[in-house]
N, C-alpha and C positions, 0 to 999 in steps of 0.2 A: 508480465502484463497483469495489472491489478483489475479486479472486478469492482468497478466504481459503484454500481447499485448496491452490492453487498457491503462495500466499505461505508457508504452513506447510511445504510440501515443499521450497521453496528454503531456508527457515530450517533445516530438518533436515539438508539436504545441506551447508549451510555449517558447522553445528556439527560434523557428522561429519568434515568436512575439517579444521577448525581443531583439534579434539580427537583426531583419528585414531581415531574410534570403530570398534570391531571387532564390535559386537553388532547384527546386522541388526534385531532386534526393538526395540532401543532407538532406532535411527534412525527406524523406522516410528512408534514412540510419539511422538517429537518432531514428526513430520509429522501425526499423527492427533489428538493431544490439544490442545484449545484452552487456551493459556497464560492467556488473559484470564479464564478461569473461576476461576482460582486467584489473582486479584489484586483489589485494590479498584478502583473505577471510576476512569477517567482524567480529566484528564491525569495522567501518571505521572512521579515523580522517578526518574531512571535514572542509573546509574553504570557506566561502562566501565572497562577496564583503564587504569591510570595516573591515574584520577580521584582527587584528594585527598579523603580522608575528610571528610565534612561539606560537600562542594561538588558534590553531585549536580545535574544539570540537569533542567528540567521539559520534557516533550514539548509541542509547540505546541498539541495538542488531544487529544481522547479517541479518535481513530481507532485501531482495534485493530491496524492495521498496525505501529504503533510498538512493540508488545510482541515482535515477531518479529525481534529482534536479539540479538547476543551481549553483553548487559549485564545487570547486576543491576537489579531494579526494586523500588522501595520498597513494603513492606507497611505500614510506619508510619514515615515519615521523621522524626517527632519523636523516635523512639527509635533512629534509625539502623538499623532493622530492615528488611532487604532480602531479596527472593527472589533467590537467588544467580545467578551467571553460568552460563548453560547449558553452556558449554564446560568450565568447571571442574567443576561438580557432575555433569554428564553424563559427563565423563571419569572421575570417581571411580566412578560407577555401572558404567561399562564395565569398569573394572579389577576389579570384583567377580566378573566372569565368570558372571553370572546365567543360569540356564536355566529352562525351564518346570517348574513344580512345586516350585521352591525355597522354602525357609523363610527369611524375611528379617526383620531388626530394623532399623528406621529411627528414629534418635533425633534429634529436632528437625525435625518434619515441617512446621512453619509452617502455611501454608494448603493444603499438600498437592500442589503441582505435581510436585516430584521424587518424592514418594511415588507419585503416579499413574503416572509413567514406570516406576518399579520394578514396580508392580502390573501394568502392561501387559506387561512382559517375562516375569514369572513366570506370569501367566495364572491362570484360575480354579482350577487344580489346585494352585497354590501358596498360601502364607499369608504375610501381611505384618503384623507388629506395629509400628504407627506410634505413637510417643510424642511428645507436645507438652505441655510443662509449663504453658504459658499456656492457661488455661481457655477464654478467648474464641477464641483461634486454633484450639484443638482442636475446638471446636464448629463453627467455620466449615469446618475441614478435613473433619470427619465428614460435613457436608452436601455438600461438594464431591466427596467420594469415595463417595457412597452408591450409585453405579452399579457399584461394585466390592466386592461383599460379602466377598471374600477378604482385604480390608484391614480391620484392626481398629484404630481410632484411640482412644487413651486419653490423658487428662490426668493424669499421675502422674510421680513421680520415675523416672528411668531407671536409678537405682543398682541396683535389684533386678529382674532379668528371669529368665524361665524359657525355656530353650532346648529342644531344640537348634536352632541357626540355621546355615544354610549360608553366610550372609553377614550382616554388620552394617555399616551406614553411620551414622556419627555426624556430624551436620550442625550441630555447635555446638562452640565451643572449650572443651576440657577440659585439665586438668593431667596426667591419667593415665588409662589404660584401667581401667575398673572391674573388680574381681575377678569380678563376676557375668557380665560380657561375655566374659571369657576362658574362664570355666567353660562358658558357654552356646554357644560356638563349636564346631561339629561338626568332627571330624577332616577335614582337607582344606578347611575353611572359611576365608573371608577377612574381615578387618575393616579398615575405613578409619576413622581417627580423627585429628582435628586436635589436636595438642598445642601449646597456646598459652600465652604469658605475658601477663598483664594488668597494666596500670598505670593509676592513677587519671586521668592526663592523657588516656588514650585512651577514657575513658568505657566504654561497653558492648562495645567492640571489643577483641579481643586478637589477638596476632600470634605466629606460630610456624611449624611444619612439619606437613604432612599425611603421615601414615605408613600404610603397609600392613602389617598383621600377618597372617601365614598360619599356621594350626595344622596341623602335619604329622600324618601317620597315627600316628606314635609319640607324639603329643600335645606335642611340643616346638614352640616358636614361632619362625618366621623373622620378620624385620622389616626394612623399608627405607623411606627417605624418598622421597616422590613429588614434592612441590613445597612452596614457601613458601605461606603462607596468612594472610589477615587475615579474621576471622570474628567473629560475635556470640558473646559468652561465655556458656557454659552457666550455668544456675542450679542449685545443689545438687550439682554434679559437679566442683567445684574444691576444691583443698586449698591453703591459704595457704603452708605450708612448701614444698610442691612447686612452687608458682607462683614463689617466690623462687629455688629451685634450678634450675627450668627456664629462668628468665630468664638466670641466670648461664651455664647450659650453652649456650644459644643465642648468647650473647655470645662464649663461648669457641670454639664450633664451630657456626656458623649452619646449615650443611647437613651434618649428621653422616652418616657412612657406616655406618649401622646394619646389623647382620647378624642379630641375634636378640633376643628378649625372654626373659629368664630369670625363673623363679619359685622356683628353689631358694634356700634361705638361703645367703648368702655375704657376706663383707666387701667393702666398696667397693674397687675396684681401678682401675688405669689405663684399662682398657677399658670401664668403667661410665660411659656418657654421662649417663644419668638413673637414679639409684639410689633406689628407693622401698622402703618397708617390706616389700612383698610382690610386687614386680616390679623388674626392672632391664632397661633398654635398653642393649645393648652395641654398641660400635663394632668395626670390623675392625682387624686388625693393621696394615694400611696406614695407616689413619687415626691409629692410635697413633704410628706412626713420624713422620707429618706433624706431629703435635702436639709431639712431643719435639724435632723438628728445628727448629721454628718459633722 
C-alpha cells in the first residue's frame, strides 16, 4: 500500500529540484493535485528525456505510483499525444511568474493537468481561459477541472482571444505568435510560445524553440529563447510559408539569441531571424557577428 500524499510530495520536490522552480504555490500544486485524475486509466505509455519518438514504454501495471515521475504520459498513444514532461511544462509555468489573482490564457489544455497547476497558483481570485481545440479532450478537461470554477474551458480556435492577460502559455507547436495574443498581453505580461517547424516525416510532432515574450510597460516586446522543444503541432495556428521560413531559420541558427519582437513595418534585415508580415523576431548584434564570421 503506497502513501500517495508522500509520493506526491517527493515527486513535487524532485520536479522543483530538476526544473529549479521558484514558485512555492506551483510546488505545492504538484504535491497536492492528483496527476492520475487527468490521465486515461493505466497501464500508461511513458516517454522520458532521450526517448526516441514512437518508442514509448508501457508501465508494468496500473499502479498510480507510476505517474509520479518526470516523464510525459500518453493521452492517446495512437496519435502520439502526450501529457508533457512535468519539469519542462512546470518550468515554463514557473517562468511566467504567476501570482494570486492573475489573468491567464492557456492554449492546448489537453486533459487539464497543467491547467490545474496554473489554476492552483492563481487561486479563486484569478481567471484562467483554457482552450482545447479537440472537442472530446475539452469535454474531459472541463469535467476534470469542475472543482475550479475560475477556470473556463472552451473548445474553439485560439486565434482570436480577448484579454487582457497577465500571462499566456501556449502548449502546442505554432509557427508564429498570433496577433491577438500580442494584443491581449497586458503591459508587464509574459507569454511562452513554442515556435516549431513541422515536416511530414515527423507526423503530428514538430520541433523548434520555446521562446519567452515579455511586453514592456511601453508596449514594446522583449524576446528570448528558453530551450529546444519537440511538441504536438497546433491545429489552425500554423502558416505554411512561415513553417518553411522557420525551418530554414532553425537550420541556419538553431538556438538564436533573440532580443526583441518587432511589430513595426520594416524591410527584412540581417538582424531579422524570423520575419513575418506583422511581426519580426530579431537577434542580437553579437549573434549577427557570429553568423557573419561563420
